[in-house]
C-alpha positions as CSV (number, residue, x, y, z in Angstrom):
1,X,0.0,0.0,0.0
2,X,1.3,3.4,-1.0
3,X,-0.9,6.2,0.3
4,X,-1.7,9.7,-1.1
5,X,-4.3,12.4,-0.4
6,X,-5.5,15.6,-2.0
7,X,-3.4,18.7,-1.5
8,X,-5.3,21.2,0.7
9,X,-3.6,24.0,2.5
10,X,-1.2,23.0,5.3
11,X,-2.4,19.4,5.6
12,X,0.5,18.1,3.5
13,X,3.0,19.2,6.1
14,X,1.3,17.4,9.0
15,X,0.5,14.3,6.9
16,X,4.1,14.0,5.7
17,X,5.6,13.8,9.1
18,X,2.8,11.5,10.3
19,X,3.5,8.9,7.6
20,X,7.3,9.2,8.0
21,X,7.1,8.7,11.8
22,X,5.0,5.5,11.2
23,X,7.1,4.4,8.2
24,X,4.1,4.2,5.9
25,X,4.9,4.5,2.2
26,X,3.3,7.8,0.9
27,X,3.4,10.0,-2.1
28,X,3.0,13.6,-1.1
29,X,1.0,15.6,-3.6
30,X,2.8,18.5,-5.3
31,X,1.6,22.0,-4.6
32,X,-1.4,22.8,-6.8
33,X,-0.7,24.4,-10.1
34,X,-2.2,25.1,-13.5
35,X,-0.9,21.8,-14.7
36,X,-2.7,19.9,-12.0
37,X,-5.9,21.8,-12.6
38,X,-5.7,21.2,-16.4
39,X,-5.1,17.5,-15.9
40,X,-8.0,17.2,-13.4
41,X,-10.4,19.3,-15.5
42,X,-9.7,17.2,-18.5
43,X,-11.1,14.0,-16.9
44,X,-13.8,15.7,-14.8
45,X,-17.4,16.7,-15.6
46,X,-17.4,20.2,-17.0
47,X,-20.0,21.5,-14.5
48,X,-18.2,20.1,-11.4
49,X,-16.6,22.5,-9.0
50,X,-13.0,23.6,-8.8
51,X,-12.0,21.6,-5.7
52,X,-13.0,18.4,-7.4
53,X,-10.9,19.2,-10.5
54,X,-7.8,20.1,-8.4
55,X,-8.2,16.9,-6.4
56,X,-8.4,14.8,-9.5
57,X,-5.3,16.5,-10.8
58,X,-3.5,15.6,-7.5
59,X,-4.7,11.9,-7.7
60,X,-3.6,11.4,-11.3
61,X,-0.1,12.8,-10.7
62,X,0.3,10.8,-7.4
63,X,-0.9,7.5,-9.0
64,X,1.7,8.0,-11.8
65,X,4.3,8.4,-9.1
66,X,3.4,5.1,-7.4
67,X,0.4,5.7,-5.1
68,X,-2.3,3.1,-5.1
69,X,-4.4,4.2,-2.1
70,X,-6.2,7.5,-1.8
71,X,-7.4,9.0,1.5
72,X,-10.2,11.5,1.3
73,X,-12.5,13.0,3.9
74,X,-16.2,12.5,3.4
75,X,-19.5,14.3,4.0
76,X,-23.0,12.9,4.4
77,X,-24.6,16.3,4.2
78,X,-26.5,18.0,1.3
79,X,-23.3,19.4,-0.2
80,X,-22.1,17.4,-3.2
81,X,-18.7,17.0,-1.6
82,X,-20.3,13.8,-0.1
83,X,-20.4,12.4,-3.6
84,X,-16.8,13.2,-4.5
85,X,-15.4,9.8,-3.6
86,X,-18.0,7.8,-5.6
87,X,-17.5,9.9,-8.7
88,X,-13.8,10.0,-8.4
89,X,-13.6,6.2,-8.1
90,X,-15.6,5.9,-11.3
91,X,-13.5,8.5,-13.2
92,X,-10.2,6.9,-12.2
93,X,-11.5,3.5,-13.3
94,X,-12.8,4.9,-16.5
95,X,-9.5,6.5,-17.3
96,X,-7.4,3.3,-16.5
97,X,-6.1,4.3,-13.1
98,X,-6.2,1.7,-10.4
99,X,-6.5,3.0,-6.9
100,X,-8.3,2.2,-3.7
101,X,-10.1,5.1,-1.9
102,X,-10.5,5.2,1.9
103,X,-13.1,7.7,2.9
104,X,-12.8,9.1,6.4
105,X,-16.3,10.1,7.3
106,X,-17.6,11.6,10.6
107,X,-18.1,9.0,13.4
108,X,-21.5,10.5,13.9
109,X,-22.5,9.4,10.4
110,X,-20.7,6.0,10.0
111,X,-20.4,5.0,13.6
112,X,-17.3,4.9,15.8
113,X,-16.5,1.3,15.0
114,X,-16.5,1.9,11.2
115,X,-14.5,5.1,11.7
116,X,-11.7,3.4,13.6
117,X,-11.8,0.5,11.2
118,X,-11.0,2.9,8.3
119,X,-8.3,4.6,10.4
120,X,-6.8,1.2,11.0
121,X,-6.7,0.5,7.2
122,X,-4.7,3.7,6.8
123,X,-2.1,2.8,9.4
124,X,-2.1,-1.0,8.6
125,X,1.3,-0.8,6.8
126,X,3.1,0.6,9.8
127,X,5.1,-1.7,12.1
128,X,4.2,0.4,15.1
129,X,1.9,-0.7,17.8
130,X,-1.6,0.7,18.5
131,X,-0.4,3.1,21.2
132,X,2.3,4.5,19.0
133,X,-0.2,5.0,16.2
134,X,-2.6,6.9,18.4
135,X,0.2,9.0,19.8
136,X,1.3,9.9,16.3
137,X,-2.2,10.9,15.4
138,X,-2.4,13.1,18.5
139,X,0.9,14.8,17.6
140,X,-0.1,15.3,14.0
141,X,-3.2,17.2,15.1
142,X,-0.9,19.3,17.3
143,X,1.4,20.0,14.4
144,X,-1.5,21.0,12.2
145,X,-2.8,23.4,14.9
146,X,0.7,25.0,15.1
147,X,1.0,25.5,11.4
148,X,-2.5,27.1,11.2
149,X,-1.6,29.3,14.1
150,X,1.6,30.6,12.3
151,X,-0.5,31.2,9.1
152,X,-3.0,33.3,11.1
153,X,-0.2,35.2,12.9
154,X,1.6,36.1,9.8
155,X,-1.4,37.5,7.9
156,X,-2.7,39.3,11.1
157,X,0.6,41.2,11.3
158,X,1.1,41.9,7.6
159,X,-0.6,45.3,7.7
160,X,1.7,46.5,10.5
161,X,5.1,45.3,9.2
162,X,7.7,48.0,8.7
163,X,9.2,46.2,5.7
164,X,6.5,45.1,3.4
165,X,6.6,41.4,2.7
166,X,8.5,40.3,5.8
167,X,5.8,38.1,7.3
168,X,5.0,36.5,3.9
169,X,8.7,35.7,3.3
170,X,9.1,34.2,6.8
171,X,5.9,32.1,6.3
172,X,7.1,30.7,3.0
173,X,10.5,29.9,4.5
174,X,8.9,28.2,7.5
175,X,6.8,25.9,5.3
176,X,9.8,25.1,3.1
177,X,11.9,24.1,6.1
178,X,9.0,22.2,7.8
179,X,8.6,20.1,4.6
180,X,12.1,18.8,5.0
181,X,11.5,17.6,8.6
182,X,11.4,13.9,9.2
183,X,10.1,13.8,12.8
184,X,7.6,15.5,15.0
185,X,10.4,16.8,17.3
186,X,12.2,18.4,14.4
187,X,9.1,20.0,12.9
188,X,7.9,21.4,16.2
189,X,11.3,23.0,16.6
190,X,11.1,24.6,13.2
191,X,7.6,25.9,13.8
192,X,8.5,27.3,17.2
193,X,11.5,29.1,15.7
194,X,9.5,30.7,12.9
195,X,6.6,31.7,15.2
196,X,9.2,33.5,17.3
197,X,10.7,35.2,14.2
198,X,7.3,36.3,12.9
199,X,6.4,37.7,16.3
200,X,9.7,39.6,16.2
201,X,9.1,41.3,12.8
202,X,9.6,45.0,13.0
203,X,6.2,46.7,13.1
204,X,4.9,50.2,12.8
205,X,2.4,50.8,15.6
206,X,1.3,54.1,14.1
207,X,-0.2,52.2,11.1
208,X,-4.0,51.7,11.1
209,X,-4.3,49.0,8.4
210,X,-7.6,47.7,7.0
211,X,-8.7,44.4,8.5
212,X,-10.5,42.0,6.2
213,X,-12.0,38.6,7.1
214,X,-11.8,35.8,4.5
215,X,-15.0,33.7,4.5
216,X,-16.5,31.1,2.2
217,X,-16.2,27.5,1.1
218,X,-13.5,25.7,3.2
219,X,-11.3,24.2,0.5
220,X,-11.3,27.4,-1.6
221,X,-10.2,29.6,1.3
222,X,-7.6,27.3,2.8
223,X,-6.0,26.2,-0.5
224,X,-4.1,29.3,-1.8
225,X,-3.9,28.2,-5.4
226,X,-7.7,28.0,-5.7
227,X,-8.2,31.5,-4.3
228,X,-5.3,32.9,-6.4
229,X,-3.3,33.6,-3.2
230,X,-5.7,36.2,-2.0
231,X,-4.1,36.5,1.5
232,X,-0.7,37.2,-0.1
233,X,-2.3,39.7,-2.5
234,X,-4.0,41.6,0.4
235,X,-0.8,41.5,2.4
236,X,1.0,43.2,-0.5
237,X,-1.7,45.9,-0.3
238,X,-0.9,46.4,3.4
239,X,-4.1,44.7,4.7
240,X,-4.4,42.5,7.7
241,X,-6.5,39.4,7.1
242,X,-8.0,36.6,9.1
243,X,-9.1,33.3,7.5
244,X,-11.7,32.0,9.8
245,X,-11.7,28.3,8.7
246,X,-8.7,26.1,8.9
247,X,-7.9,22.4,8.7
248,X,-7.3,22.2,12.5
249,X,-10.6,24.0,13.1
250,X,-12.3,21.4,10.9
251,X,-10.8,18.5,12.8
252,X,-11.9,20.0,16.2
253,X,-15.4,20.8,14.9
254,X,-15.7,17.2,13.6
255,X,-14.6,15.7,16.9
256,X,-17.1,17.7,18.9
257,X,-20.0,17.3,16.6
258,X,-21.2,13.9,17.9
259,X,-21.8,15.4,21.4
260,X,-23.3,18.7,20.1
261,X,-20.5,20.9,21.4
262,X,-19.1,22.0,18.1
263,X,-19.0,25.7,17.4
264,X,-21.8,27.0,19.6
265,X,-20.9,30.6,18.9
266,X,-21.1,30.0,15.2
267,X,-24.6,28.4,15.5
268,X,-25.8,31.3,17.6
269,X,-24.4,34.0,15.3
270,X,-25.9,32.5,12.1
271,X,-29.3,31.5,13.5
272,X,-31.2,34.8,12.7
273,X,-29.9,34.7,9.1
274,X,-29.9,31.0,8.3
275,X,-31.9,28.9,10.9
276,X,-31.5,25.6,9.0
277,X,-28.5,23.5,8.0
278,X,-28.0,23.5,4.2
279,X,-24.6,21.7,4.1
280,X,-21.1,22.8,3.5
281,X,-20.0,25.7,5.7
282,X,-22.8,28.1,4.9
283,X,-23.5,28.8,8.6
284,X,-19.9,29.4,9.3
285,X,-19.6,31.9,6.5
286,X,-22.5,33.9,7.8
287,X,-21.4,33.7,11.4
288,X,-17.9,34.7,10.7
289,X,-19.1,37.7,8.8
290,X,-21.2,38.8,11.7
291,X,-18.6,38.1,14.3
292,X,-15.9,39.8,12.3
293,X,-18.0,43.0,12.3
294,X,-18.2,42.8,16.1
295,X,-14.5,42.2,16.3
296,X,-13.7,45.5,14.5
297,X,-13.0,44.2,11.0
298,X,-13.6,46.6,8.1
299,X,-15.1,44.1,5.7
300,X,-15.1,40.5,4.5
301,X,-14.5,38.7,1.2
302,X,-16.5,35.6,0.5
303,X,-14.7,33.2,-1.9
304,X,-16.3,30.0,-3.3
305,X,-16.1,27.8,-6.4
306,X,-18.5,28.2,-9.2
307,X,-21.6,26.1,-8.6
308,X,-21.2,25.7,-4.8
309,X,-24.8,25.4,-3.6
310,X,-24.3,26.2,0.1
311,X,-22.2,29.3,-0.6
312,X,-24.7,30.5,-3.3
313,X,-27.4,30.4,-0.6
314,X,-25.0,32.3,1.7
315,X,-24.4,34.9,-1.0
316,X,-28.2,35.5,-1.1
317,X,-28.4,35.9,2.7
318,X,-25.3,38.1,3.2
319,X,-27.0,41.3,1.9
320,X,-29.4,41.3,4.9
321,X,-26.4,41.0,7.2
322,X,-24.7,43.8,5.4
323,X,-27.7,46.1,5.8
324,X,-28.3,45.2,9.4
325,X,-24.6,45.5,10.5
326,X,-23.4,48.1,7.9
327,X,-20.6,45.6,7.1
328,X,-19.3,45.4,3.5
329,X,-18.9,42.0,2.0
330,X,-17.6,41.2,-1.5
331,X,-18.0,37.9,-3.2
332,X,-15.5,36.3,-5.5
333,X,-16.4,33.2,-7.5
334,X,-13.6,31.1,-8.9
335,X,-13.2,28.3,-11.5
336,X,-10.5,27.1,-13.9
337,X,-11.1,30.0,-16.3
338,X,-11.0,32.9,-13.7
339,X,-8.8,35.6,-15.0
340,X,-6.2,36.9,-12.5
341,X,-6.3,40.5,-13.8
342,X,-10.0,41.0,-13.3
343,X,-9.8,39.1,-9.9
344,X,-7.1,41.5,-8.7
345,X,-9.0,44.6,-10.0
346,X,-12.0,43.6,-7.9
347,X,-9.9,43.1,-4.8
348,X,-8.1,46.5,-5.2
349,X,-11.4,48.2,-5.8
350,X,-12.9,46.7,-2.6
351,X,-9.8,47.8,-0.6
352,X,-10.1,51.3,-2.0
353,X,-13.7,51.5,-1.1
354,X,-13.0,50.3,2.5
355,X,-10.2,52.9,2.9
356,X,-12.5,55.7,1.6
357,X,-15.3,54.7,4.0
358,X,-12.8,54.5,6.9
359,X,-11.5,58.0,6.2
360,X,-14.8,59.8,5.9
361,X,-16.9,57.8,8.4
362,X,-14.7,55.8,10.7
363,X,-16.3,52.6,11.8
364,X,-19.6,51.6,10.4
365,X,-21.7,51.7,13.6
């Protein structure tokens, strides 16, 4: 068994060290690119969303490099992500690629016994004992939380940095060095060092940068290639950003969901605008917009792939929130033919509008 998985944000860093610690053969997906998207789009249905096409591109490349088993998370909700695995299996078979797919669904949907059975399949090639495997899983989640924290710190400080680009450069360097690590201990040391270095970046306290929340469909906002590196683009414009969904948040939310303790503040903040669950992360998008306004943010940018049903519903609900809270929200919809020039023009125009409103009217209360 040689395992692979779709590339999605920082997951590849935590997964790499997990498989290396357990001595499980693994093919790490390359960073997403136009080539991966083109390959995935070629074999995918034309109307399917961008994350599906990128994942297919990852799978095709990794299978060519020796992978024979794919791990993917599942979803039993109304979002069509729940059908990804079935369609991907059929497409791989149709195009002559042999690969087994292990779907890691929520224990609340498939039962705890089946959940741990699937986890056992993933770790079966490892010579380690059960206790070691569980400890590695625990440490992996800790590593993922550390990486997400460093991401958040870098983009939160980007608007205050004295030398533009300092935080982004350190973040890129951190991820490059973390990828070379072969143990949890080594990776934790690298992450601690770069967290310290990012915290020590020279800042200009006199600056009053714009603060923008990034909301929307989870894959699109945590995978930088799919959103055309929007956080880096905003950092270049001197804007502080906060991405309110992350892989570590998703794991925590999934773990607490069976006992009903997941994200109570999110449910409360979205209830008046969207009282029912429509799948995906629609509730989170609405709640994060509302909570960002209360936290003093100047606006939010919603990003989602073309055809994403939950986020289309969210987009229709957000105008009511904007009117009630006087909080600007811009929507960006992406697919494989999205032009970067037009995309950047809309971002710059939104930033200019927020800066003008801030100068003439201060906060929006």
